[in-house]
N, C-alpha and C positions, 0 to 999 in steps of 0.2 A: 444435547445442547447444540444450538446453531453456532456458527462462527461468531456472529454478532453477540450472542449471549456470552460466549466465552471471553470475547474481548472486553465487554462491559463489566464482566465479573472479575476482571484482572487476572484471568488465567494466563499462564505463560504460553505464548504463541511464537513459533519459529517457522519462518518461511524463507523463500528464496526468490530472486528475480528470474523470470524467463525472458531471455533476450533474443531468442531465435524464433521467427514466425513458423512454428511447427507444432501441430496438434499431437504428433507422435511424442515429442519431448514432454508435453504435459501428461500424456498417457503413461509414459515411463516414470515420471516423477511421482505419479499417483501410487506407484508401488513402494514408495519409501514411507517413512513415518513423519514427513513434513506435515505441519499443521495447515499450511496454505502455500500458494504461489502467487506472485505478483507479475502479471503480464505487463512488461515495460514498453508501452507504446509511446513514451515520451522520448526516449533516446534510441529507439530501434525501429526498423522499417516494417511496422505493423500497419496494414491498411484495415478497412472495416471488415473485410472478409477474413483476414488473418485473425483478428480479434475474435470474431464469431466462431471460427473453427477451433481456436485454442480454448475458448470458454466451453464450447460443446464437448471437447475431449475431457476437460476437467469435470464437467457436470456428469458425464457418462461414467467416469471413474470414481465419482464421489470425492473429488479433491476441491476443497474450498479455494476460491480464487478471487483476486482483486485485479483491476486494470488501472495502471498508472497512465492517465490520459495525457495526450500531448500538451495541452494547455487547458486552463480552467475555463472552458466555454460550454454552453448548454448543449451544442451538437455533439461534443465528445462525451459528455456525461450520458446523453441519451443513447448513443451508440453502445457504450459499455453496458448500461443497465438493460436496454432492450434485448440484447443478445443473451442476457441471463447471467452476467457477472454478479458475483456476490457483493461487489462494492467497488468504489473508485478511490484512488489516491490522486488528488489534484495538486499539481506542483505550484510553487511560487505564490503562496498566499502572503501578500504584502500588507494588506489592510482590511478593514472591516468590510468594504464592498466586495472584495474577493471571497471572503469567508461567507458572506451572506449569499453570494451567487451560487456557490456549490451547495450550500445548505438548501436553498429554495429550489434550484433546478434539479435536485435529486429526488424531489418529493412531488407526488401527484397532488394537484390542487394548489400548488404553490409555484408552479412554473414548469414542471415536467409534463410533457404532452403524453396522452394515452393513445395506444393503438392495441386492439385486441389480437392482432395477428402476429405479435412478436413471440419469440421463444420464451421470454420472461412471463408473458401473459398466459401462455399455454391455452388450455380450454376452460380456464376458470372464469367465474363471473367477475364483473367489474369490481364488485364489493370485495370479493375474496382476494383478488389480485392486489388491489390497493392496500388491503390489510397486511398481506404477506410481504409486499414491498416495504412497507413501513417497518415491519417487525424484523426483516431479514437483511435488507440492503445496508451496507456499511459506507459511511461517508468519512473520508480521511483527508485532512488538509496538511500540506507539506510546508514546514517552516524552514526556510533556507536562505533568507536574505536579511541584510542589516535593516532594511525598511520594516520587516516583520518584527524585529526586536524592538524597534521604536514604537510599534503599535500593538505589542503583544497582549497586553491586558484586554484591550478592546476586541481583539481577534478571539481571544479565549472566552469572551463573554457571549459570543454569537451562538445561539441555540441551533441544534440540528447537525452538529459535527460530532462524530463519535470518537475520534481520535486525532491526535496531532503527531505527524511523523517528521522527525528532525532530519533534514537532508544535510548531513555534515560536510560532504565534499563541497557543495555549492555554498554553504554557509562559510566555509573556510575561505574560499575565493572571494566571496562578497565582503569578507572582513579584511581583505588585502593580504592574505597569507596563502601559502601553498602546503603547509604542514598541518594535517588534520589533527595532530596532537599538540599544536601550539597552545600554550596556556590560556590565551584569550579565547580560543575556540572551545576548549574544554570548559572554561568558565561560562561561556554563553550557553552551551548544551546543558550544563548543570542548572543555570538560571531558568532556562525555558522549562526544564523538567520540574523544578521546584514550584514555579508559578502555575504551571498547568495542573499538577497534582493538587496543589492547594485549592484550586477551583473545582476539583473533582473530575478533571479531564484525564482521559487515557493518553498515553504517550508511547511512541515507538521510535526506532531509529535503525540505521544501517551502520555497521562498524566492521572494519577488517581486523580489529584486534579483539579476539575472543576472550582474552584475559580481562577485558573491561566489563564483560557481561554481568558478573555478580554485583559490581558497583551500580550499574544502571538499573538492574533489577531491584536492588535495595532502595534506590531512590524513587521507585514507583513505575518504571517502564515495564510493559508487559508484552509488547509486540516487537519482534526483531526480524528484519529481512537481512539474511546473511548470504553473501556470495551470489552465484548465478549458475545456471546449468553449463555455461561456457567455462567458468572457472572450475567447476567440478570435473569436466572433461579434461581440461588441461592438467589439473593437479592429479587426477586419478591416473591419467596416462603416464605422466612423468614418474609418479610413484611406482607404477607397475613396471615401467622400463628400468628404473633404478634397481628394483628387486631382481628383474631378469638378468641385468648386466652384472649384478653382484654375484650371481651364481655361475658365471662363465669364466 
């Protein structure tokens, strides 16, 4: 099954953020049992070549990958998909126009421009590439603002978006809080999830509290981005050093 097929069939998918512009890191992560990685070009210094190199490393190693683009604009969508990313996560969907933009600009014939010389196109025919792009490319919109909560039903009704990712940290700040576990924030995440699932939409999120995962899974979430390679390096190094020092 492709990543998109697994996502749409509600299979449990666990990934992590890649925050360092390094194809080597993607290559190393491909040796793990992660279901996918998300190259985070929104909050980290990825230029177009960095995105291309990291996607190339993922593809060569058989690691499904998404790119979180800097902003929901056509040129960023095109960059990620043309270099062969498996899909995009578009931040800050606040209304119907934002949702419609990423849905249309991700699809040939609806706003995405075609070039046969891209990695994504390969040496396939126009017909074959357009079909594969439709079948395989994943379009994910991020819900992380109070404006999105006000327009949620209309956003969820937009066709062409495969999954909605709840950006809990930004949602927390947008709601005027700094505690991601504030009751209002938890209630908002629960409400988004219930309403999305009721409309047959797939839902994912990021959380630092792994004890929450069974709850969100039971509510219908099936895509989780947990941690990052930077966190893995810090936590792994500190755990290793603690073990070493306990023996001395």
